[in-house]
mmCIF file as Biopython writes it, N, C-alpha, C and O atoms, coordinates in Angstrom:
data_model
#
loop_
_atom_site.group_PDB
_atom_site.id
_atom_site.type_symbol
_atom_site.label_atom_id
_atom_site.label_alt_id
_atom_site.label_comp_id
_atom_site.label_asym_id
_atom_site.label_entity_id
_atom_site.label_seq_id
_atom_site.pdbx_PDB_ins_code
_atom_site.Cartn_x
_atom_site.Cartn_y
_atom_site.Cartn_z
_atom_site.occupancy
_atom_site.B_iso_or_equiv
_atom_site.auth_seq_id
_atom_site.auth_asym_id
_atom_site.pdbx_PDB_model_num
ATOM 1   N N  . MET A ? 1  ? -5.025 -37.430 -17.417 1.0 0.0 1  A 1 
ATOM 2   C CA . MET A ? 1  ? -4.185 -38.044 -16.398 1.0 0.0 1  A 1 
ATOM 3   C C  . MET A ? 1  ? -3.787 -39.465 -16.802 1.0 0.0 1  A 1 
ATOM 4   O O  . MET A ? 1  ? -2.711 -39.936 -16.432 1.0 0.0 1  A 1 
ATOM 5   N N  . GLU A ? 2  ? -4.636 -40.137 -17.548 1.0 0.0 2  A 1 
ATOM 6   C CA . GLU A ? 2  ? -4.311 -41.500 -17.979 1.0 0.0 2  A 1 
ATOM 7   C C  . GLU A ? 2  ? -3.082 -41.494 -18.891 1.0 0.0 2  A 1 
ATOM 8   O O  . GLU A ? 2  ? -2.277 -42.425 -18.867 1.0 0.0 2  A 1 
ATOM 9   N N  . PHE A ? 3  ? -2.947 -40.446 -19.688 1.0 0.0 3  A 1 
ATOM 10  C CA . PHE A ? 3  ? -1.799 -40.323 -20.579 1.0 0.0 3  A 1 
ATOM 11  C C  . PHE A ? 3  ? -0.500 -40.244 -19.781 1.0 0.0 3  A 1 
ATOM 12  O O  . PHE A ? 3  ? 0.489  -40.883 -20.140 1.0 0.0 3  A 1 
ATOM 13  N N  . LEU A ? 4  ? -0.500 -39.462 -18.700 1.0 0.0 4  A 1 
ATOM 14  C CA . LEU A ? 4  ? 0.702  -39.347 -17.868 1.0 0.0 4  A 1 
ATOM 15  C C  . LEU A ? 4  ? 1.042  -40.673 -17.204 1.0 0.0 4  A 1 
ATOM 16  O O  . LEU A ? 4  ? 2.213  -41.034 -17.091 1.0 0.0 4  A 1 
ATOM 17  N N  . LYS A ? 5  ? 0.015  -41.400 -16.764 1.0 0.0 5  A 1 
ATOM 18  C CA . LYS A ? 5  ? 0.252  -42.718 -16.160 1.0 0.0 5  A 1 
ATOM 19  C C  . LYS A ? 5  ? 0.869  -43.674 -17.174 1.0 0.0 5  A 1 
ATOM 20  O O  . LYS A ? 5  ? 1.772  -44.439 -16.838 1.0 0.0 5  A 1 
ATOM 21  N N  . ASP A ? 6  ? 0.384  -43.632 -18.417 1.0 0.0 6  A 1 
ATOM 22  C CA . ASP A ? 6  ? 0.945  -44.482 -19.462 1.0 0.0 6  A 1 
ATOM 23  C C  . ASP A ? 6  ? 2.404  -44.143 -19.736 1.0 0.0 6  A 1 
ATOM 24  O O  . ASP A ? 6  ? 3.224  -45.041 -19.926 1.0 0.0 6  A 1 
ATOM 25  N N  . ILE A ? 7  ? 2.731  -42.863 -19.759 1.0 0.0 7  A 1 
ATOM 26  C CA . ILE A ? 7  ? 4.120  -42.460 -19.999 1.0 0.0 7  A 1 
ATOM 27  C C  . ILE A ? 7  ? 5.021  -42.928 -18.864 1.0 0.0 7  A 1 
ATOM 28  O O  . ILE A ? 7  ? 6.123  -43.418 -19.108 1.0 0.0 7  A 1 
ATOM 29  N N  . ILE A ? 8  ? 4.558  -42.779 -17.625 1.0 0.0 8  A 1 
ATOM 30  C CA . ILE A ? 8  ? 5.359  -43.215 -16.473 1.0 0.0 8  A 1 
ATOM 31  C C  . ILE A ? 8  ? 5.576  -44.717 -16.517 1.0 0.0 8  A 1 
ATOM 32  O O  . ILE A ? 8  ? 6.685  -45.190 -16.268 1.0 0.0 8  A 1 
ATOM 33  N N  . ARG A ? 9  ? 4.523  -45.476 -16.832 1.0 0.0 9  A 1 
ATOM 34  C CA . ARG A ? 9  ? 4.671  -46.937 -16.939 1.0 0.0 9  A 1 
ATOM 35  C C  . ARG A ? 9  ? 5.653  -47.305 -18.047 1.0 0.0 9  A 1 
ATOM 36  O O  . ARG A ? 9  ? 6.462  -48.217 -17.875 1.0 0.0 9  A 1 
ATOM 37  N N  . PHE A ? 10 ? 5.593  -46.609 -19.180 1.0 0.0 10 A 1 
ATOM 38  C CA . PHE A ? 10 ? 6.509  -46.870 -20.289 1.0 0.0 10 A 1 
ATOM 39  C C  . PHE A ? 10 ? 7.949  -46.647 -19.866 1.0 0.0 10 A 1 
ATOM 40  O O  . PHE A ? 10 ? 8.820  -47.470 -20.148 1.0 0.0 10 A 1 
ATOM 41  N N  . VAL A ? 11 ? 8.200  -45.522 -19.181 1.0 0.0 11 A 1 
ATOM 42  C CA . VAL A ? 11 ? 9.563  -45.189 -18.754 1.0 0.0 11 A 1 
ATOM 43  C C  . VAL A ? 11 ? 10.081 -46.245 -17.779 1.0 0.0 11 A 1 
ATOM 44  O O  . VAL A ? 11 ? 11.235 -46.661 -17.875 1.0 0.0 11 A 1 
ATOM 45  N N  . LEU A ? 12 ? 9.250  -46.675 -16.857 1.0 0.0 12 A 1 
ATOM 46  C CA . LEU A ? 12 ? 9.698  -47.646 -15.859 1.0 0.0 12 A 1 
ATOM 47  C C  . LEU A ? 12 ? 9.896  -49.037 -16.456 1.0 0.0 12 A 1 
ATOM 48  O O  . LEU A ? 12 ? 10.855 -49.723 -16.104 1.0 0.0 12 A 1 
ATOM 49  N N  . GLN A ? 13 ? 9.015  -49.460 -17.343 1.0 0.0 13 A 1 
ATOM 50  C CA . GLN A ? 13 ? 9.121  -50.805 -17.912 1.0 0.0 13 A 1 
ATOM 51  C C  . GLN A ? 13 ? 10.257 -50.913 -18.912 1.0 0.0 13 A 1 
ATOM 52  O O  . GLN A ? 13 ? 10.963 -51.920 -18.939 1.0 0.0 13 A 1 
ATOM 53  N N  . ARG A ? 14 ? 10.441 -49.901 -19.726 1.0 0.0 14 A 1 
ATOM 54  C CA . ARG A ? 14 ? 11.454 -49.967 -20.786 1.0 0.0 14 A 1 
ATOM 55  C C  . ARG A ? 14 ? 12.820 -49.427 -20.344 1.0 0.0 14 A 1 
ATOM 56  O O  . ARG A ? 14 ? 13.777 -49.426 -21.118 1.0 0.0 14 A 1 
ATOM 57  N N  . LYS A ? 15 ? 12.893 -48.970 -19.091 1.0 0.0 15 A 1 
ATOM 58  C CA . LYS A ? 15 ? 14.146 -48.428 -18.542 1.0 0.0 15 A 1 
ATOM 59  C C  . LYS A ? 15 ? 14.658 -47.238 -19.351 1.0 0.0 15 A 1 
ATOM 60  O O  . LYS A ? 15 ? 15.861 -47.107 -19.579 1.0 0.0 15 A 1 
ATOM 61  N N  . LYS A ? 16 ? 13.747 -46.380 -19.780 1.0 0.0 16 A 1 
ATOM 62  C CA . LYS A ? 16 ? 14.100 -45.180 -20.538 1.0 0.0 16 A 1 
ATOM 63  C C  . LYS A ? 16 ? 14.162 -43.984 -19.592 1.0 0.0 16 A 1 
ATOM 64  O O  . LYS A ? 16 ? 13.402 -43.026 -19.738 1.0 0.0 16 A 1 
ATOM 65  N N  . PHE A ? 17 ? 15.056 -44.046 -18.638 1.0 0.0 17 A 1 
ATOM 66  C CA . PHE A ? 17 ? 15.122 -43.019 -17.605 1.0 0.0 17 A 1 
ATOM 67  C C  . PHE A ? 17 ? 15.623 -41.677 -18.141 1.0 0.0 17 A 1 
ATOM 68  O O  . PHE A ? 17 ? 15.441 -40.649 -17.488 1.0 0.0 17 A 1 
ATOM 69  N N  . TRP A ? 18 ? 16.247 -41.672 -19.312 1.0 0.0 18 A 1 
ATOM 70  C CA . TRP A ? 18 ? 16.704 -40.419 -19.898 1.0 0.0 18 A 1 
ATOM 71  C C  . TRP A ? 18 ? 15.519 -39.564 -20.350 1.0 0.0 18 A 1 
ATOM 72  O O  . TRP A ? 18 ? 15.685 -38.369 -20.595 1.0 0.0 18 A 1 
ATOM 73  N N  . LEU A ? 19 ? 14.330 -40.154 -20.465 1.0 0.0 19 A 1 
ATOM 74  C CA . LEU A ? 19 ? 13.144 -39.393 -20.850 1.0 0.0 19 A 1 
ATOM 75  C C  . LEU A ? 19 ? 12.570 -38.576 -19.690 1.0 0.0 19 A 1 
ATOM 76  O O  . LEU A ? 19 ? 11.826 -37.621 -19.916 1.0 0.0 19 A 1 
ATOM 77  N N  . ALA A ? 20 ? 12.906 -38.938 -18.472 1.0 0.0 20 A 1 
ATOM 78  C CA . ALA A ? 20 ? 12.321 -38.274 -17.299 1.0 0.0 20 A 1 
ATOM 79  C C  . ALA A ? 20 ? 12.586 -36.761 -17.294 1.0 0.0 20 A 1 
ATOM 80  O O  . ALA A ? 20 ? 11.637 -36.003 -17.097 1.0 0.0 20 A 1 
ATOM 81  N N  . PRO A ? 21 ? 13.806 -36.283 -17.498 1.0 0.0 21 A 1 
ATOM 82  C CA . PRO A ? 21 ? 14.009 -34.826 -17.504 1.0 0.0 21 A 1 
ATOM 83  C C  . PRO A ? 21 ? 13.238 -34.120 -18.616 1.0 0.0 21 A 1 
ATOM 84  O O  . PRO A ? 21 ? 12.759 -33.004 -18.419 1.0 0.0 21 A 1 
ATOM 85  N N  . VAL A ? 22 ? 13.114 -34.753 -19.774 1.0 0.0 22 A 1 
ATOM 86  C CA . VAL A ? 22 ? 12.379 -34.160 -20.881 1.0 0.0 22 A 1 
ATOM 87  C C  . VAL A ? 22 ? 10.907 -34.024 -20.516 1.0 0.0 22 A 1 
ATOM 88  O O  . VAL A ? 22 ? 10.298 -32.982 -20.759 1.0 0.0 22 A 1 
ATOM 89  N N  . ILE A ? 23 ? 10.338 -35.063 -19.939 1.0 0.0 23 A 1 
ATOM 90  C CA . ILE A ? 23 ? 8.929  -35.044 -19.551 1.0 0.0 23 A 1 
ATOM 91  C C  . ILE A ? 23 ? 8.687  -34.009 -18.461 1.0 0.0 23 A 1 
ATOM 92  O O  . ILE A ? 23 ? 7.700  -33.275 -18.515 1.0 0.0 23 A 1 
ATOM 93  N N  . ILE A ? 24 ? 9.563  -33.941 -17.488 1.0 0.0 24 A 1 
ATOM 94  C CA . ILE A ? 24 ? 9.416  -32.968 -16.404 1.0 0.0 24 A 1 
ATOM 95  C C  . ILE A ? 24 ? 9.490  -31.545 -16.948 1.0 0.0 24 A 1 
ATOM 96  O O  . ILE A ? 24 ? 8.709  -30.685 -16.541 1.0 0.0 24 A 1 
ATOM 97  N N  . LEU A ? 25 ? 10.416 -31.295 -17.857 1.0 0.0 25 A 1 
ATOM 98  C CA . LEU A ? 25 ? 10.542 -29.967 -18.451 1.0 0.0 25 A 1 
ATOM 99  C C  . LEU A ? 25 ? 9.286  -29.581 -19.230 1.0 0.0 25 A 1 
ATOM 100 O O  . LEU A ? 25 ? 8.829  -28.442 -19.138 1.0 0.0 25 A 1 
ATOM 101 N N  . LEU A ? 26 ? 8.730  -30.508 -19.990 1.0 0.0 26 A 1 
ATOM 102 C CA . LEU A ? 26 ? 7.510  -30.227 -20.742 1.0 0.0 26 A 1 
ATOM 103 C C  . LEU A ? 26 ? 6.330  -29.945 -19.819 1.0 0.0 26 A 1 
ATOM 104 O O  . LEU A ? 26 ? 5.505  -29.081 -20.117 1.0 0.0 26 A 1 
ATOM 105 N N  . ILE A ? 27 ? 6.244  -30.660 -18.711 1.0 0.0 27 A 1 
ATOM 106 C CA . ILE A ? 27 ? 5.170  -30.423 -17.751 1.0 0.0 27 A 1 
ATOM 107 C C  . ILE A ? 27 ? 5.316  -29.048 -17.119 1.0 0.0 27 A 1 
ATOM 108 O O  . ILE A ? 27 ? 4.328  -28.329 -16.970 1.0 0.0 27 A 1 
ATOM 109 N N  . ILE A ? 28 ? 6.531  -28.672 -16.748 1.0 0.0 28 A 1 
ATOM 110 C CA . ILE A ? 28 ? 6.762  -27.359 -16.141 1.0 0.0 28 A 1 
ATOM 111 C C  . ILE A ? 28 ? 6.416  -26.242 -17.126 1.0 0.0 28 A 1 
ATOM 112 O O  . ILE A ? 28 ? 5.773  -25.263 -16.747 1.0 0.0 28 A 1 
ATOM 113 N N  . LEU A ? 29 ? 6.833  -26.377 -18.373 1.0 0.0 29 A 1 
ATOM 114 C CA . LEU A ? 29 ? 6.506  -25.362 -19.373 1.0 0.0 29 A 1 
ATOM 115 C C  . LEU A ? 29 ? 5.002  -25.264 -19.608 1.0 0.0 29 A 1 
ATOM 116 O O  . LEU A ? 29 ? 4.463  -24.169 -19.770 1.0 0.0 29 A 1 
ATOM 117 N N  . GLY A ? 30 ? 4.333  -26.403 -19.626 1.0 0.0 30 A 1 
ATOM 118 C CA . GLY A ? 30 ? 2.883  -26.399 -19.792 1.0 0.0 30 A 1 
ATOM 119 C C  . GLY A ? 30 ? 2.174  -25.701 -18.649 1.0 0.0 30 A 1 
ATOM 120 O O  . GLY A ? 30 ? 1.231  -24.941 -18.867 1.0 0.0 30 A 1 
ATOM 121 N N  . VAL A ? 31 ? 2.629  -25.959 -17.423 1.0 0.0 31 A 1 
ATOM 122 C CA . VAL A ? 31 ? 2.026  -25.315 -16.253 1.0 0.0 31 A 1 
ATOM 123 C C  . VAL A ? 31 ? 2.274  -23.807 -16.301 1.0 0.0 31 A 1 
ATOM 124 O O  . VAL A ? 31 ? 1.375  -23.024 -15.993 1.0 0.0 31 A 1 
ATOM 125 N N  . LEU A ? 32 ? 3.467  -23.401 -16.679 1.0 0.0 32 A 1 
ATOM 126 C CA . LEU A ? 32 ? 3.756  -21.970 -16.787 1.0 0.0 32 A 1 
ATOM 127 C C  . LEU A ? 32 ? 2.879  -21.288 -17.831 1.0 0.0 32 A 1 
ATOM 128 O O  . LEU A ? 32 ? 2.425  -20.163 -17.625 1.0 0.0 32 A 1 
ATOM 129 N N  . LEU A ? 33 ? 2.642  -21.961 -18.939 1.0 0.0 33 A 1 
ATOM 130 C CA . LEU A ? 33 ? 1.789  -21.370 -19.968 1.0 0.0 33 A 1 
ATOM 131 C C  . LEU A ? 33 ? 0.348  -21.251 -19.515 1.0 0.0 33 A 1 
ATOM 132 O O  . LEU A ? 33 ? -0.323 -20.264 -19.819 1.0 0.0 33 A 1 
ATOM 133 N N  . VAL A ? 34 ? -0.133 -22.249 -18.790 1.0 0.0 34 A 1 
ATOM 134 C CA . VAL A ? 34 ? -1.512 -22.200 -18.302 1.0 0.0 34 A 1 
ATOM 135 C C  . VAL A ? 34 ? -1.666 -21.120 -17.248 1.0 0.0 34 A 1 
ATOM 136 O O  . VAL A ? 34 ? -2.627 -20.351 -17.283 1.0 0.0 34 A 1 
ATOM 137 N N  . ILE A ? 35 ? -0.736 -21.054 -16.316 1.0 0.0 35 A 1 
ATOM 138 C CA . ILE A ? 35 ? -0.811 -20.050 -15.252 1.0 0.0 35 A 1 
ATOM 139 C C  . ILE A ? 35 ? -0.600 -18.650 -15.828 1.0 0.0 35 A 1 
ATOM 140 O O  . ILE A ? 35 ? -1.296 -17.708 -15.448 1.0 0.0 35 A 1 
ATOM 141 N N  . GLY A ? 36 ? 0.350  -18.518 -16.734 1.0 0.0 36 A 1 
ATOM 142 C CA . GLY A ? 36 ? 0.680  -17.207 -17.280 1.0 0.0 36 A 1 
ATOM 143 C C  . GLY A ? 36 ? -0.320 -16.686 -18.278 1.0 0.0 36 A 1 
ATOM 144 O O  . GLY A ? 36 ? -0.256 -15.513 -18.647 1.0 0.0 36 A 1 
ATOM 145 N N  . GLY A ? 37 ? -1.228 -17.500 -18.723 1.0 0.0 37 A 1 
ATOM 146 C CA . GLY A ? 37 ? -2.187 -17.078 -19.730 1.0 0.0 37 A 1 
ATOM 147 C C  . GLY A ? 37 ? -3.166 -16.021 -19.252 1.0 0.0 37 A 1 
ATOM 148 O O  . GLY A ? 37 ? -3.492 -15.107 -20.009 1.0 0.0 37 A 1 
ATOM 149 N N  . GLY A ? 38 ? -3.634 -16.118 -18.042 1.0 0.0 38 A 1 
ATOM 150 C CA . GLY A ? 38 ? -4.663 -15.184 -17.622 1.0 0.0 38 A 1 
ATOM 151 C C  . GLY A ? 38 ? -4.607 -14.819 -16.165 1.0 0.0 38 A 1 
ATOM 152 O O  . GLY A ? 38 ? -5.648 -14.720 -15.516 1.0 0.0 38 A 1 
ATOM 153 N N  . SER A ? 39 ? -3.445 -14.621 -15.640 1.0 0.0 39 A 1 
ATOM 154 C CA . SER A ? 39 ? -3.350 -14.275 -14.229 1.0 0.0 39 A 1 
ATOM 155 C C  . SER A ? 39 ? -2.507 -13.014 -14.048 1.0 0.0 39 A 1 
ATOM 156 O O  . SER A ? 39 ? -1.935 -12.483 -15.000 1.0 0.0 39 A 1 
ATOM 157 N N  . ALA A ? 40 ? -2.447 -12.559 -12.821 1.0 0.0 40 A 1 
ATOM 158 C CA . ALA A ? 40 ? -1.653 -11.372 -12.507 1.0 0.0 40 A 1 
ATOM 159 C C  . ALA A ? 40 ? -0.161 -11.673 -12.516 1.0 0.0 40 A 1 
ATOM 160 O O  . ALA A ? 40 ? 0.661  -10.757 -12.507 1.0 0.0 40 A 1 
ATOM 161 N N  . VAL A ? 41 ? 0.183  -12.944 -12.533 1.0 0.0 41 A 1 
ATOM 162 C CA . VAL A ? 41 ? 1.590  -13.346 -12.527 1.0 0.0 41 A 1 
ATOM 163 C C  . VAL A ? 41 ? 2.173  -13.317 -13.941 1.0 0.0 41 A 1 
ATOM 164 O O  . VAL A ? 41 ? 3.387  -13.431 -14.112 1.0 0.0 41 A 1 
ATOM 165 N N  . ALA A ? 42 ? 1.329  -13.166 -14.937 1.0 0.0 42 A 1 
ATOM 166 C CA . ALA A ? 42 ? 1.752  -13.253 -16.334 1.0 0.0 42 A 1 
ATOM 167 C C  . ALA A ? 42 ? 2.930  -12.336 -16.688 1.0 0.0 42 A 1 
ATOM 168 O O  . ALA A ? 42 ? 3.858  -12.805 -17.348 1.0 0.0 42 A 1 
ATOM 169 N N  . PRO A ? 43 ? 2.947  -11.067 -16.290 1.0 0.0 43 A 1 
ATOM 170 C CA . PRO A ? 43 ? 4.097  -10.225 -16.678 1.0 0.0 43 A 1 
ATOM 171 C C  . PRO A ? 43 ? 5.431  -10.745 -16.120 1.0 0.0 43 A 1 
ATOM 172 O O  . PRO A ? 43 ? 6.476  -10.581 -16.750 1.0 0.0 43 A 1 
ATOM 173 N N  . PHE A ? 44 ? 5.391  -11.358 -14.962 1.0 0.0 44 A 1 
ATOM 174 C CA . PHE A ? 44 ? 6.628  -11.881 -14.374 1.0 0.0 44 A 1 
ATOM 175 C C  . PHE A ? 44 ? 7.088  -13.143 -15.079 1.0 0.0 44 A 1 
ATOM 176 O O  . PHE A ? 44 ? 8.290  -13.369 -15.221 1.0 0.0 44 A 1 
ATOM 177 N N  . ILE A ? 45 ? 6.157  -13.964 -15.521 1.0 0.0 45 A 1 
ATOM 178 C CA . ILE A ? 45 ? 6.515  -15.182 -16.236 1.0 0.0 45 A 1 
ATOM 179 C C  . ILE A ? 45 ? 7.057  -14.842 -17.620 1.0 0.0 45 A 1 
ATOM 180 O O  . ILE A ? 45 ? 8.015  -15.465 -18.077 1.0 0.0 45 A 1 
ATOM 181 N N  . TYR A ? 46 ? 6.459  -13.864 -18.289 1.0 0.0 46 A 1 
ATOM 182 C CA . TYR A ? 46 ? 6.919  -13.499 -19.624 1.0 0.0 46 A 1 
ATOM 183 C C  . TYR A ? 46 ? 8.336  -12.921 -19.610 1.0 0.0 46 A 1 
ATOM 184 O O  . TYR A ? 46 ? 9.047  -13.031 -20.609 1.0 0.0 46 A 1 
ATOM 185 N N  . THR A ? 47 ? 8.758  -12.311 -18.505 1.0 0.0 47 A 1 
ATOM 186 C CA . THR A ? 47 ? 10.111 -11.789 -18.444 1.0 0.0 47 A 1 
ATOM 187 C C  . THR A ? 47 ? 11.144 -12.910 -18.361 1.0 0.0 47 A 1 
ATOM 188 O O  . THR A ? 47 ? 12.315 -12.691 -18.673 1.0 0.0 47 A 1 
ATOM 189 N N  . LEU A ? 48 ? 10.728 -14.106 -17.946 1.0 0.0 48 A 1 
ATOM 190 C CA . LEU A ? 48 ? 11.650 -15.236 -17.898 1.0 0.0 48 A 1 
ATOM 191 C C  . LEU A ? 48 ? 12.034 -15.705 -19.290 1.0 0.0 48 A 1 
ATOM 192 O O  . LEU A ? 48 ? 13.131 -16.226 -19.495 1.0 0.0 48 A 1 
ATOM 193 N N  . PHE A ? 49 ? 11.147 -15.525 -20.233 1.0 0.0 49 A 1 
ATOM 194 C CA . PHE A ? 49 ? 11.390 -16.003 -21.583 1.0 0.0 49 A 1 
ATOM 195 C C  . PHE A ? 49 ? 11.664 -14.843 -22.495 1.0 0.0 49 A 1 
ATOM 196 O O  . PHE A ? 49 ? 11.895 -15.038 -23.688 1.0 0.0 49 A 1 
#
């Protein structure tokens, strides 16, 4: 969690707002991979890709 806080502080201090969509997309993909790895939802997530 400290890593995410550092990234958010970097984006806000350096005014690199174009990084926000990239970071959000990476977080969403990471969550999908974690959830889809071993749950009953996995077949539905794999059909998205």
